[in-house]
Backbone as CSV, one residue per row, in Angstrom:
resi,resn,N_x,N_y,N_z,CA_x,CA_y,CA_z,C_x,C_y,C_z
1,UNK,0.838,-1.166,0.000,0.000,0.000,0.000,0.892,1.241,0.000
2,UNK,0.647,2.122,-0.916,1.444,3.335,-1.024,1.001,4.380,-0.006
3,UNK,1.963,5.138,0.446,1.649,6.211,1.381,0.945,7.342,0.645
4,UNK,0.016,7.999,1.305,-0.672,9.105,0.642,0.281,10.283,0.436
5,UNK,0.047,11.002,-0.632,0.843,12.193,-0.902,0.301,13.333,-0.057
6,UNK,1.187,13.954,0.704,0.780,15.032,1.596,1.197,16.372,1.017
7,UNK,0.365,17.354,1.269,0.738,18.717,0.884,1.803,19.187,1.878
8,UNK,2.555,20.201,1.537,3.551,20.712,2.487,2.944,21.113,3.834
9,UNK,1.725,21.640,3.828,1.070,22.016,5.082,0.727,20.779,5.916
10,UNK,0.228,19.735,5.248,-0.119,18.501,5.947,1.136,17.836,6.518
11,UNK,2.206,17.873,5.734,3.469,17.291,6.194,3.994,18.042,7.420
12,UNK,3.957,19.354,7.378,4.425,20.161,8.512,3.588,19.874,9.760
13,UNK,2.289,19.733,9.582,1.394,19.437,10.706,1.694,18.051,11.284
14,UNK,1.938,17.081,10.411,2.258,15.728,10.867,3.583,15.708,11.627
15,UNK,4.557,16.448,11.133,5.852,16.518,11.817,5.719,17.173,13.185
16,UNK,4.891,18.203,13.262,4.664,18.894,14.532,3.975,17.959,15.532
17,UNK,3.001,17.197,15.050,2.276,16.260,15.909,3.204,15.147,16.397
18,UNK,4.070,14.650,15.535,5.014,13.596,15.924,6.009,14.112,16.949
19,UNK,6.479,15.336,16.777,7.417,15.918,17.733,6.755,16.080,19.100
20,UNK,5.508,16.488,19.115,4.780,16.642,20.375,4.618,15.288,21.072
21,UNK,4.352,14.247,20.313,4.194,12.911,20.886,5.519,12.416,21.470
22,UNK,6.623,12.647,20.753,7.936,12.238,21.267,8.269,12.970,22.566
23,UNK,7.958,14.254,22.609,8.208,15.050,23.813,7.374,14.537,24.983
24,UNK,6.121,14.217,24.737,5.242,13.708,25.793,5.743,12.369,26.313
25,UNK,6.205,11.481,25.416,6.742,10.187,25.845,8.022,10.375,26.660
26,UNK,8.854,11.316,26.248,10.088,11.591,26.978,9.771,12.090,28.394
27,UNK,8.795,12.987,28.501,8.404,13.493,29.819,7.847,12.374,30.690
28,UNK,7.087,11.461,30.095,6.552,10.319,30.829,7.688,9.453,31.368
29,UNK,8.680,9.159,30.523,9.821,8.347,30.965,10.601,9.048,32.078
30,UNK,10.725,10.372,31.982,11.424,11.127,33.032,10.662,11.070,34.354
31,UNK,9.332,11.145,34.292,8.519,11.058,35.510,8.659,9.686,36.158
32,UNK,8.738,8.643,35.336,8.933,7.296,35.873,10.311,7.208,36.524
33,UNK,11.309,7.779,35.875,12.680,7.714,36.384,12.832,8.434,37.725
34,UNK,12.151,9.574,37.883,12.318,10.302,39.147,11.280,9.917,40.202
35,UNK,10.391,8.975,39.882,9.477,8.431,40.871,8.140,9.133,41.015
36,UNK,7.849,10.127,40.183,6.553,10.793,40.299,5.437,9.997,39.610
37,UNK,5.794,9.060,38.762,4.829,8.147,38.123,5.248,6.719,38.437
38,UNK,4.275,5.843,38.606,4.569,4.429,38.836,4.102,3.626,37.632
39,UNK,4.692,2.467,37.458,4.314,1.606,36.336,2.844,1.185,36.436
40,UNK,2.327,0.784,37.615,0.901,0.434,37.666,-0.018,1.590,37.245
41,UNK,0.302,2.801,37.676,-0.525,3.956,37.317,-0.445,4.238,35.818
42,UNK,0.737,4.096,35.250,0.916,4.333,33.820,0.152,3.287,33.013
43,UNK,0.233,2.021,33.433,-0.478,0.968,32.701,-1.992,1.125,32.817
44,UNK,-2.465,1.676,33.933,-3.899,1.938,34.074,-4.363,2.976,33.052
45,UNK,-3.511,3.944,32.757,-3.862,5.004,31.802,-3.665,4.590,30.351
46,UNK,-3.024,3.456,30.110,-2.644,3.072,28.749,-3.832,2.929,27.797
47,UNK,-4.955,2.456,28.280,-6.115,2.251,27.403,-6.802,3.561,27.020
48,UNK,-6.678,4.573,27.865,-7.375,5.832,27.601,-6.464,6.933,27.071
49,UNK,-5.196,6.925,27.451,-4.249,7.952,27.032,-3.455,7.426,25.836
50,UNK,-3.613,8.057,24.689,-2.994,7.573,23.457,-1.473,7.615,23.523
51,UNK,-0.912,8.625,24.144,0.547,8.736,24.249,1.101,7.575,25.073
52,UNK,0.494,7.299,26.206,0.934,6.189,27.060,0.704,4.866,26.335
53,UNK,-0.429,4.728,25.701,-0.776,3.482,25.032,0.169,3.105,23.911
54,UNK,0.719,4.087,23.228,1.616,3.808,22.108,3.081,3.698,22.514
55,UNK,3.355,3.828,23.801,4.724,3.711,24.294,5.038,2.236,24.512
56,UNK,6.226,1.813,24.099,6.612,0.419,24.280,6.838,0.123,25.756
57,UNK,6.406,-1.056,26.168,6.542,-1.478,27.555,8.023,-1.524,27.936
58,UNK,8.866,-1.967,27.028,10.302,-2.033,27.310,10.861,-0.644,27.617
59,UNK,10.414,0.372,26.893,10.882,1.739,27.148,10.429,2.226,28.520
60,UNK,9.211,1.884,28.901,8.717,2.269,30.224,9.559,1.613,31.317
61,UNK,9.864,0.329,31.134,10.627,-0.395,32.148,12.072,0.096,32.228
62,UNK,12.654,0.443,31.092,14.027,0.957,31.089,14.122,2.292,31.819
63,UNK,13.010,2.967,31.973,12.996,4.232,32.696,13.101,4.040,34.201
64,UNK,12.766,2.854,34.672,12.846,2.577,36.108,14.304,2.591,36.565
65,UNK,14.572,3.173,37.724,15.936,3.135,38.248,16.387,1.696,38.489
66,UNK,17.571,1.362,38.018,18.118,0.022,38.209,17.743,-0.974,37.134
67,UNK,16.975,-0.558,36.148,16.572,-1.463,35.080,17.217,-1.033,33.775
68,UNK,18.164,-1.851,33.314,18.821,-1.597,32.041,18.295,-2.554,31.000
69,UNK,18.895,-2.536,29.819,18.411,-3.401,28.728,18.396,-4.890,29.079
70,UNK,19.438,-5.387,29.747,19.500,-6.821,30.065,18.421,-7.215,31.067
71,UNK,18.248,-6.427,32.105,17.252,-6.732,33.131,15.836,-6.636,32.561
72,UNK,15.604,-5.646,31.702,14.285,-5.481,31.086,13.986,-6.655,30.157
73,UNK,14.981,-7.064,29.359,14.787,-8.201,28.460,14.454,-9.464,29.248
74,UNK,15.181,-9.699,30.337,14.918,-10.880,31.168,13.519,-10.814,31.777
75,UNK,13.111,-9.643,32.235,11.789,-9.469,32.831,10.685,-9.720,31.806
76,UNK,10.863,-9.200,30.595,9.862,-9.407,29.550,9.768,-10.885,29.156
77,UNK,10.910,-11.567,29.082,10.888,-12.995,28.755,10.202,-13.787,29.871
78,UNK,10.499,-13.423,31.105,9.914,-14.105,32.264,8.392,-13.968,32.273
79,UNK,7.889,-12.803,31.883,6.451,-12.555,31.921,5.750,-12.902,30.605
80,UNK,6.511,-13.285,29.580,5.913,-13.676,28.311,5.427,-12.508,27.474
81,UNK,6.089,-11.372,27.611,5.706,-10.172,26.858,6.741,-9.946,25.760
82,UNK,6.279,-9.755,24.544,7.171,-9.482,23.423,7.830,-8.114,23.612
83,UNK,9.079,-7.981,23.211,9.830,-6.737,23.399,9.232,-5.559,22.631
84,UNK,8.489,-5.840,21.575,7.914,-4.752,20.786,6.492,-4.385,21.222
85,UNK,5.989,-5.023,22.266,4.612,-4.792,22.724,4.461,-3.384,23.278
86,UNK,3.366,-2.749,22.936,3.081,-1.411,23.433,2.160,-1.513,24.652
87,UNK,2.151,-0.475,25.467,1.437,-0.514,26.747,-0.051,-0.808,26.577
88,UNK,-0.682,-0.231,25.570,-2.116,-0.458,25.370,-2.406,-1.872,24.868
89,UNK,-1.404,-2.545,24.343,-1.599,-3.875,23.782,-1.419,-5.006,24.766
90,UNK,-1.126,-4.690,26.019,-0.965,-5.746,27.013,-2.315,-6.347,27.385
91,UNK,-2.341,-7.648,27.472,-3.544,-8.320,27.949,-3.583,-8.266,29.466
92,UNK,-4.709,-8.650,30.028,-4.868,-8.609,31.483,-3.856,-9.512,32.184
93,UNK,-3.631,-10.697,31.641,-2.679,-11.632,32.266,-1.251,-11.119,32.159
94,UNK,-0.903,-10.557,30.998,0.447,-10.015,30.832,0.676,-8.846,31.781
95,UNK,-0.310,-8.000,31.882,-0.210,-6.828,32.757,-0.032,-7.271,34.206
96,UNK,-0.843,-8.231,34.639,-0.748,-8.716,36.008,0.583,-9.422,36.270
97,UNK,1.058,-10.194,35.297,2.352,-10.879,35.453,3.476,-9.853,35.568
98,UNK,3.405,-8.797,34.805,4.421,-7.751,34.862,4.398,-7.041,36.223
99,UNK,3.223,-6.698,36.689,3.097,-6.014,37.985,3.574,-6.929,39.126
100,UNK,3.267,-8.216,39.053,3.712,-9.155,40.084,5.237,-9.286,40.067
101,UNK,5.826,-9.285,38.885,7.285,-9.429,38.762,8.009,-8.176,39.270
102,UNK,7.359,-7.037,39.207,7.987,-5.785,39.651,7.919,-5.588,41.163
103,UNK,7.088,-6.364,41.846,6.953,-6.186,43.305,8.170,-6.671,44.047
C-alpha cells in the first residue's frame, strides 16, 4: 500500500504532531525515572491515554531506576511479553504478570 501524498502544510502538521508525541513520551519516561509516576498507574492510563498506550513497555521499564536493557529483556521474557509490545496492547494476564514481577 502506497503512502498518501501530503501537501507541504499537511506534512508540517504531521511533523509537529510527531514531535509533540515524542516530547510527551520523553516526559513520561522522566517522571517514571524520578518516581513521580509508577508503572501500575501508567499501565492503568494506557487504554485511555494515546501517548501512554503507544509507548513500548520495554521503554517504560528501562525508565525505572536500576533497570537496564539486560534486566528489562529478562523481565519481559519471564512474563511472556514481546519486546515490541506497546502498553495499550498488554492483555490482562500479561499486565498482572508484569506487575507481580515488579513487586
